[in-house]
N, C-alpha and C positions, 0 to 999 in steps of 0.2 A: 452504445448508447453514449450518446456526448456529453464528455462532461462540461461540469460548469469552469472559468475560472475563477483562481480566487477572489479577484472584485465580485463577478456576479456571485457565485458562493455568499460571502460577505453581505452582500445585499440582499440574495433571500434570508439567511437569518434573519439577519435586520427585521424585515420584515414579517417575520411567524413571529417578533420577540414584539413586536407592535402589533399584530392584530389581537395579542393578547389582553392588551389593553381592551379595559372596559367602560363606557363614560356612563355613571348610576345615574346622570341629573340631563334631560334634552335642556333646558335652560329654560322653557315655556311652559312645564306643566309640574304637578305632582306624578305622570303617569309612572306607576313601578314601584311606587309607595303607600304607603296606610298609614292613617294617623286622627285627629279628632282637629275641628277647626280653630284649632289655633295657627295651622301650617299654612302656611299657602305660597304665591310665587311672588317676591315683587322684587321689579326693574333683574328682571331674569334672572332671580339668585333664591335658593331655599329659605323660607324667614320663619321661622316660629316667634311671637311674639306673645306675652300677657300684659294685662295693664291692672290697674285696681277696682277697674270698673270688671273682669273677666281676668278673673288669675285662675291658675289650674289648681284644683284639689291636692293633687299629687304627682310627683315626676308623672312626666308625659313624656313620648315618642312618634318618632314618625321610622315607620320602619319601611327597609325595604323589600321587594317581594324577591326575597332568595337568599341565600344560607352561603355563608366563608369556611374555608377549611384553612388551609396553608395560602396566604397571599399577604401582595403588596399592597395598602391601600393612602391613596392622595389625597388632598381636597385642602381651598382653602376654608378660612372660617374669621367669622367677626364678629365679634358679642360687646351689646352694649346694656353694662347689668346683670349680677347674677351667676349661675352658674349653669356650666354644659360641658356635652362630651357624644365623644362613639359608640357608641356600644356595639363589638366583633362577638363570635363565636357566645352569641345570645340565647335567652329564651322568652316566649309572651310566655307573664304569669299571670296575663289579664288582657282578656282580649275586647270585651268591652271600654275599660281603661287607655289603652296600646299601654303596658306596662312593663320592662322588659326587666329582665337580671341575667347578669356576667358581666362581662371583660368590658371594661371600661378607658378609655381615652379621655383622660379628665382634659377640661379647661376651663377659666375664668374669666370674670373682669378685673377679678382682686391678681392678689399676688404670690399664694403659694398652690395652690395646685393645678394648674394650667401646666398639661402630659405626664403625670403621674401616672400608677396603672391602680384603677380601682376596682373591686368587684360588685357592681351594684346590687343587694338584697343578696349581700355573698357575706365574702371573710372581708369586706373593709378593702380599705388601703393594703394595697399588694407589694410597693412600692413609690418610695417617696423620691421628689425630683430629686434629678442625678447623682438616684443609685442603681448600684450593680448585685441584685438579689438572684437568691435562691428558694426558690416557699418548697418546704418538704412538711408531709403531712405528721401532726398533731395528734395528741389522744382525743380533742374534738376538730373535727373533720369545718368548722365553720371557725378555728379558731388554727392556722396551722403554725410553722414554726418557718421564720421568716429570718435567711442565714446573709445579712450584707456581704458581701464580698468583693466589693472594688468602687469606687467611686468614678461619676461622667464628669466631675464640673460642682463648683457649687453653686449652689439654689439661686445666688442671688447675681449669680452671672449667668447664670440661663433666663432670667425673668428679664433680665436688661434686651435679650437679646427677642423679645416679644414687644409688639408693637398696640397698644391700648387704643383700641376700637377703631380697627385699624383691618385690615386682612393680613391672614399670618397663616403660612403653609402649615400643617401637618402632615405624620405621615409614621405609619403604623406597618410593621413586617411581623408575621407570624407563622412560625412555621414549626409544627410540632410541638413543643413546650416554649419553644422560644421566641418571646415577645420584645423586640424595638418599638420604642416612641421614639420622633425624632417632632420638633417645631425651629417651624427654619434655618432646617440643618443642623441642628443641634441635638444630639441624642441625649433626650429627656431621663432614660428607665432601659436597661437592660435585665429583664428579668429571664430564669428557667424559672418554669411550673414542675413539678415532677410529682405532685400530687395525683390522686386518681380524683381526686374532684375535678381538676383542670378540664377546661372545653375543648375540644378538638376541635369543633366544626358547630355552629349555629346563624345565628339570626346576625343581621348588624342595622344598627338604630339609630337615629339623631336624638338628643337629647332636649327637651326645655322642664327648667328646674323649677317646681315649686316657691312659691317665695316671692320677694318683692319684686315687680313690674320689670319686664326684657325684653330684648330682642336677641335675637341670633342668626347665622345666615350663613348659610355654604353655596359654596358654588367650587367647580371643574375636579367632581368627583371622580377619580377612574381608581377603576379595581383590576388588580391584575394577580392570576393566580400563578403560586409558585408551588413546583414542581421539584 
C-alpha cells in the first residue's frame, strides 16, 4: 500500500472536513424548506416579510426539511424591525401554522436579545447575553435552575459589535448539552443544559415574529455535523 506524504494526508483530511459542510440554501428558491407565504427569495436571499396589511397572527417559521443533533451552523442575517432567530433541535407543534418550539438563537432589531439562548414555547430565556450558565432541573420542568457561572463580556460591548440593518454573521455550536452562540466572531452565550428535557436533536427553522411590520433575511446558511 502506498503511503500518503504528510502534505497529501493533510490535503485529504481538509477535503474530508470540507465535504462535511452542507449548504442549506441554494440561493435561488426555497427548495428543502417549508413555510407560509410570508417567506420568499428576494435578490438571492431568504426573506421573511410582514406588513401592516399582511401581519402574521403568531410567530411562524420557515422549516428546514432535515434534523440536527450535534452540529455547527453558520449563517448571515439582516433584520429591519422586529425580532427573529434560528430554532435548533426543535419540534413542530402546529403543522398548519408552521409553529415551532425549542432552542432558539435569538436576534432582533433592538439592543437587548441578540445572541441569547431562548426556548420558544418552553422554558423562556435560558441565558442572557454575555452569560456562561449551567441549566439544572427544578421542581417544575418549565422552571429550571439557572446558575450563572461566568461572564463572556458586558452586554453593551457585545451589542456594539452587531451592525444595525446590515449583514451579520451568526454561529451556533451544539454538542451534547453544551450550546454556544457567536455573532460576528464574538461569543454571546455559553450554556450547559444538564436537564432531562434539554433536546439533543430536532428541527432547524427560521423565525418570523408576530408584531409590527418587519423584514428578516438569511443567506450563506452552512451546516456541519460535529462528531
